DRENVEXDO-385354 format. One record per residue (C-alpha): chain; x negated, y, z. Coordinates in pm, whole numbers, plus 50000, padded with zeros to 5 digits. Each point is the difference from the previous one (the first is absolute). Layout:
% DRENVEXDO-385354
<atom unit="A" x="X" y="Y" z="Z"/>
...
END
This chain:
% DRENVEXDO-385354
<atom unit="A" x="48471" y="50776" z="51076"/>
<atom unit="A" x="49898" y="49656" z="50126"/>
<atom unit="A" x="50097" y="49687" z="49807"/>
<atom unit="A" x="49890" y="49640" z="50051"/>
<atom unit="A" x="50013" y="49938" z="49623"/>
<atom unit="A" x="49798" y="50143" z="49714"/>
<atom unit="A" x="50290" y="50205" z="49869"/>
<atom unit="A" x="49794" y="50174" z="49731"/>
<atom unit="A" x="49917" y="49664" z="49837"/>
<atom unit="A" x="50149" y="50005" z="49651"/>
<atom unit="A" x="50090" y="49629" z="50009"/>
<atom unit="A" x="50200" y="50053" z="50320"/>
<atom unit="A" x="50177" y="50302" z="49849"/>
<atom unit="A" x="50084" y="49811" z="49679"/>
<atom unit="A" x="50128" y="49696" z="50193"/>
<atom unit="A" x="50294" y="50197" z="50143"/>
<atom unit="A" x="50282" y="49950" z="49749"/>
<atom unit="A" x="50263" y="50177" z="50209"/>
<atom unit="A" x="50165" y="50334" z="49933"/>
<atom unit="A" x="50095" y="50286" z="50232"/>
<atom unit="A" x="50325" y="50197" z="49989"/>
<atom unit="A" x="49939" y="50370" z="50063"/>
<atom unit="A" x="50297" y="50209" z="50110"/>
<atom unit="A" x="50070" y="50353" z="49879"/>
<atom unit="A" x="49905" y="50133" z="50345"/>
<atom unit="A" x="49666" y="49819" z="49994"/>
<atom unit="A" x="49940" y="50129" z="49648"/>
<atom unit="A" x="50041" y="50357" z="50128"/>
<atom unit="A" x="49736" y="49938" z="50269"/>
<atom unit="A" x="49763" y="49851" z="49741"/>
<atom unit="A" x="50061" y="50304" z="49777"/>
<atom unit="A" x="49913" y="50232" z="50288"/>
<atom unit="A" x="49659" y="49835" z="50042"/>
<atom unit="A" x="49930" y="49981" z="49628"/>
<atom unit="A" x="50024" y="49621" z="49963"/>
<atom unit="A" x="50320" y="49967" z="49802"/>
<atom unit="A" x="49862" y="50118" z="49666"/>
<atom unit="A" x="49772" y="49694" z="49990"/>
<atom unit="A" x="50261" y="49759" z="50138"/>
<atom unit="A" x="50275" y="50124" z="49769"/>
<atom unit="A" x="49809" y="49877" z="49693"/>
<atom unit="A" x="50029" y="49646" z="50137"/>
<atom unit="A" x="50355" y="50025" z="50139"/>
<atom unit="A" x="50333" y="49873" z="49870"/>
<atom unit="A" x="50302" y="50209" z="50113"/>
<atom unit="A" x="50309" y="49826" z="50138"/>
<atom unit="A" x="50313" y="50173" z="49869"/>
<atom unit="A" x="50255" y="49746" z="50124"/>
<atom unit="A" x="50029" y="49706" z="50240"/>
<atom unit="A" x="50247" y="49717" z="49946"/>
<atom unit="A" x="50079" y="49779" z="50299"/>
<atom unit="A" x="50176" y="49661" z="49977"/>
<atom unit="A" x="50121" y="49806" z="50303"/>
<atom unit="A" x="50001" y="49633" z="49887"/>
<atom unit="A" x="50237" y="50058" z="49705"/>
<atom unit="A" x="50034" y="50249" z="49714"/>
<atom unit="A" x="50331" y="50119" z="50146"/>
<atom unit="A" x="49844" y="50118" z="50326"/>
<atom unit="A" x="49780" y="50281" z="49880"/>
<atom unit="A" x="49903" y="50360" z="50075"/>
<atom unit="A" x="49825" y="50242" z="49765"/>
<atom unit="A" x="49787" y="50291" z="50120"/>
<atom unit="A" x="49923" y="50300" z="49780"/>
<atom unit="A" x="49852" y="50345" z="50052"/>
<atom unit="A" x="50124" y="50255" z="49748"/>
<atom unit="A" x="49783" y="50286" z="50129"/>
<atom unit="A" x="49757" y="50114" z="49734"/>
<atom unit="A" x="49637" y="49890" z="50045"/>
<atom unit="A" x="50079" y="49811" z="50322"/>
<atom unit="A" x="49963" y="49622" z="49991"/>
<atom unit="A" x="50108" y="49725" z="50238"/>
<atom unit="A" x="49636" y="49899" z="50028"/>
<atom unit="A" x="49685" y="49914" z="49809"/>
<atom unit="A" x="49832" y="49661" z="49955"/>
<atom unit="A" x="49620" y="49992" z="49995"/>
<atom unit="A" x="49773" y="49697" z="49985"/>
<atom unit="A" x="49800" y="49966" z="50323"/>
<atom unit="A" x="49667" y="49969" z="49820"/>
<atom unit="A" x="50043" y="50348" z="49851"/>
<atom unit="A" x="50105" y="50152" z="50332"/>
<atom unit="A" x="49704" y="49846" z="50179"/>
<atom unit="A" x="49752" y="50133" z="49744"/>
<atom unit="A" x="50146" y="50351" z="50012"/>
<atom unit="A" x="50001" y="50019" z="50380"/>
<atom unit="A" x="49654" y="49844" z="50035"/>
<atom unit="A" x="49859" y="50251" z="49751"/>
<atom unit="A" x="50148" y="50284" z="50207"/>
<atom unit="A" x="49862" y="49851" z="50323"/>
<atom unit="A" x="49650" y="49978" z="49852"/>
<atom unit="A" x="50015" y="50365" z="49888"/>
<atom unit="A" x="50126" y="50132" z="50335"/>
<atom unit="A" x="49712" y="50113" z="50223"/>
<atom unit="A" x="50219" y="49968" z="50310"/>
<atom unit="A" x="50069" y="49629" z="49946"/>
<atom unit="A" x="49762" y="49709" z="50055"/>
<atom unit="A" x="50089" y="49651" z="49882"/>
<atom unit="A" x="49855" y="49711" z="50203"/>
<atom unit="A" x="50050" y="49662" z="49833"/>
<atom unit="A" x="49928" y="49645" z="50121"/>
<atom unit="A" x="50050" y="50119" z="50355"/>
<atom unit="A" x="50239" y="49885" z="50273"/>
<atom unit="A" x="50088" y="50180" z="50320"/>
<atom unit="A" x="49881" y="49804" z="50303"/>
<atom unit="A" x="50096" y="50232" z="50282"/>
<atom unit="A" x="50168" y="50333" z="50074"/>
<atom unit="A" x="49915" y="50227" z="50294"/>
<atom unit="A" x="50193" y="50308" z="50109"/>
<atom unit="A" x="49841" y="50302" z="50164"/>
<atom unit="A" x="50162" y="50327" z="50103"/>
<atom unit="A" x="49910" y="50161" z="49668"/>
<atom unit="A" x="49923" y="49726" z="49750"/>
<atom unit="A" x="50069" y="49651" z="49879"/>
<atom unit="A" x="49686" y="49787" z="49962"/>
<atom unit="A" x="50024" y="49723" z="49740"/>
<atom unit="A" x="49750" y="49714" z="50005"/>
<atom unit="A" x="49944" y="49792" z="49687"/>
<atom unit="A" x="49748" y="49720" z="49946"/>
<atom unit="A" x="49757" y="50249" z="49844"/>
<atom unit="A" x="50079" y="50351" z="50125"/>
<atom unit="A" x="50181" y="50208" z="50258"/>
<atom unit="A" x="50231" y="50285" z="49904"/>
<atom unit="A" x="50140" y="50286" z="50205"/>
<atom unit="A" x="50322" y="50174" z="49902"/>
<atom unit="A" x="50272" y="50218" z="50148"/>
<atom unit="A" x="50274" y="49809" z="49816"/>
<atom unit="A" x="50031" y="49632" z="49912"/>
<atom unit="A" x="50266" y="49897" z="49746"/>
<atom unit="A" x="50080" y="49627" z="50001"/>
<atom unit="A" x="50109" y="49879" z="49657"/>
<atom unit="A" x="49861" y="49647" z="50001"/>
<atom unit="A" x="50314" y="49809" z="49905"/>
<atom unit="A" x="50258" y="49774" z="50158"/>
<atom unit="A" x="49743" y="49800" z="50200"/>
<atom unit="A" x="49836" y="50317" z="50127"/>
<atom unit="A" x="49694" y="49947" z="50218"/>
<atom unit="A" x="50034" y="50355" z="50131"/>
<atom unit="A" x="50359" y="49942" z="50108"/>
<atom unit="A" x="49899" y="49687" z="50188"/>
<atom unit="A" x="49701" y="50175" z="50155"/>
<atom unit="A" x="50219" y="50285" z="50119"/>
<atom unit="A" x="50264" y="49752" z="50125"/>
<atom unit="A" x="50281" y="50170" z="49812"/>
<atom unit="A" x="50337" y="49827" z="50013"/>
<atom unit="A" x="50155" y="49882" z="49675"/>
<atom unit="A" x="50280" y="49779" z="49874"/>
<atom unit="A" x="49949" y="49735" z="49734"/>
<atom unit="A" x="50238" y="49759" z="49831"/>
<atom unit="A" x="49914" y="49701" z="49783"/>
<atom unit="A" x="50214" y="49992" z="49685"/>
<atom unit="A" x="49829" y="49689" z="49861"/>
<atom unit="A" x="49956" y="50166" z="49663"/>
<atom unit="A" x="49716" y="50049" z="49756"/>
<atom unit="A" x="49989" y="50228" z="49698"/>
<atom unit="A" x="49875" y="49991" z="49645"/>
<atom unit="A" x="49910" y="50290" z="49772"/>
<atom unit="A" x="50015" y="49935" z="49625"/>
<atom unit="A" x="49917" y="50262" z="49738"/>
<atom unit="A" x="50147" y="49915" z="49663"/>
<atom unit="A" x="50089" y="50142" z="49660"/>
<atom unit="A" x="50352" y="49971" z="49858"/>
<atom unit="A" x="50203" y="50057" z="49686"/>
<atom unit="A" x="50243" y="50270" z="50124"/>
<atom unit="A" x="49901" y="50345" z="50117"/>
<atom unit="A" x="50037" y="50040" z="50377"/>
<atom unit="A" x="50141" y="50350" z="49933"/>
<atom unit="A" x="49830" y="50138" z="50312"/>
<atom unit="A" x="50223" y="49774" z="50211"/>
<atom unit="A" x="49918" y="49798" z="50312"/>
<atom unit="A" x="50214" y="49692" z="50067"/>
<atom unit="A" x="50068" y="49845" z="50339"/>
<atom unit="A" x="50172" y="49663" z="50043"/>
<atom unit="A" x="50096" y="49882" z="50348"/>
<atom unit="A" x="50030" y="49622" z="50019"/>
<atom unit="A" x="50079" y="49792" z="50308"/>
<atom unit="A" x="49647" y="49862" z="49982"/>
<atom unit="A" x="49834" y="50343" z="49989"/>
<atom unit="A" x="49973" y="50323" z="49798"/>
<atom unit="A" x="49858" y="50033" z="49649"/>
<atom unit="A" x="49910" y="50327" z="49830"/>
<atom unit="A" x="49854" y="50112" z="49668"/>
<atom unit="A" x="49820" y="50332" z="49981"/>
<atom unit="A" x="49937" y="50181" z="49671"/>
<atom unit="A" x="49633" y="50030" z="49908"/>
<atom unit="A" x="49828" y="50227" z="49752"/>
<atom unit="A" x="50013" y="49849" z="49652"/>
<atom unit="A" x="49673" y="49856" z="49873"/>
<atom unit="A" x="49926" y="50005" z="49626"/>
<atom unit="A" x="50372" y="50017" z="49916"/>
<atom unit="A" x="50077" y="49706" z="50232"/>
<atom unit="A" x="50284" y="50045" z="50249"/>
<atom unit="A" x="49872" y="49905" z="50346"/>
<atom unit="A" x="50154" y="49945" z="50343"/>
<atom unit="A" x="49885" y="49872" z="50338"/>
<atom unit="A" x="50210" y="49737" z="50177"/>
<atom unit="A" x="49993" y="49963" z="50380"/>
<atom unit="A" x="50181" y="49695" z="50137"/>
<atom unit="A" x="50036" y="49889" z="50363"/>
<atom unit="A" x="50098" y="49638" z="50071"/>
<atom unit="A" x="49906" y="49712" z="50227"/>
<atom unit="A" x="49629" y="49904" z="49977"/>
<atom unit="A" x="50060" y="49663" z="49832"/>
<atom unit="A" x="50196" y="50161" z="49715"/>
<atom unit="A" x="49741" y="50274" z="49951"/>
<atom unit="A" x="49718" y="49744" z="49986"/>
<atom unit="A" x="50195" y="49797" z="49743"/>
<atom unit="A" x="50074" y="50312" z="49797"/>
<atom unit="A" x="49635" y="50103" z="50004"/>
<atom unit="A" x="49889" y="49658" z="49871"/>
<atom unit="A" x="50236" y="50000" z="49699"/>
<atom unit="A" x="49854" y="50042" z="49654"/>
<atom unit="A" x="50085" y="50331" z="49835"/>
<atom unit="A" x="50273" y="49859" z="49774"/>
<atom unit="A" x="50200" y="49858" z="50292"/>
<atom unit="A" x="49929" y="50307" z="50210"/>
<atom unit="A" x="50133" y="50225" z="49724"/>
<atom unit="A" x="50324" y="49799" z="49986"/>
<atom unit="A" x="50047" y="50026" z="50378"/>
<atom unit="A" x="49947" y="50377" z="49988"/>
<atom unit="A" x="50246" y="50046" z="49713"/>
<atom unit="A" x="50266" y="49799" z="50183"/>
<atom unit="A" x="49968" y="50178" z="50333"/>
<atom unit="A" x="49986" y="50356" z="49864"/>
<atom unit="A" x="50295" y="49923" z="49774"/>
<atom unit="A" x="49800" y="50086" z="49687"/>
<atom unit="A" x="50042" y="50373" z="50067"/>
<atom unit="A" x="49654" y="50043" z="49847"/>
<atom unit="A" x="50056" y="49756" z="49717"/>
<atom unit="A" x="49750" y="49720" z="49946"/>
<atom unit="A" x="49677" y="49975" z="50194"/>
<atom unit="A" x="49725" y="50032" z="49740"/>
<atom unit="A" x="49691" y="49956" z="50213"/>
<atom unit="A" x="49905" y="49936" z="50362"/>
<atom unit="A" x="49722" y="50254" z="50051"/>
<atom unit="A" x="49895" y="49897" z="50351"/>
<atom unit="A" x="50144" y="49868" z="50326"/>
<atom unit="A" x="49913" y="50006" z="50368"/>
<atom unit="A" x="50162" y="49846" z="50309"/>
<atom unit="A" x="50011" y="50123" z="50359"/>
<atom unit="A" x="50091" y="49822" z="50322"/>
END
């Protein structure tokens, strides 16, 4: 595994305030490989999803009444990263190479040769998972389609006065979607993670608000389904 960043750095791990939604199918795969027992301790099940399209009258509710089967699970990224990195370090068949960027790729009849600034690696299979601006995709001249939506996003983790009742909320506004995902309660505090997409100017303005104003904006736009915002835990914006 080659990564240009120092992904085992605790400060980098802690700086990711996002959450990941794990589907029931993914959970079954994680169970098969023995990971889920550790992840489950840090997961918040989703039992229902409520979707609103601009107004309270345009709404759809999703439920799963099958016993022990959830609509998904919310896990904080920092916990997922630690669990997977611990497993990578313990696995004798995996080598983690940090602070290293791929400079060139060569193909032979039997192998792929990968050149980095420090080492060369030979492998029978290369898996490219280096993100939307993939160097490997460009190097291999793979065709792709991209579209500029002129939107940024903000993630805000916050505590609130009402229980989320294992419910995820999605609000579709003309300006962009907003969602709240239920998080595991912390010291008897109800917690959720808000993800909001909007034009970059609005997101920058939102990010710069003090916590009192930000709390009011959140309460207004999620229709107080979670009651009052008690505390803004952390926030992070993405362009």
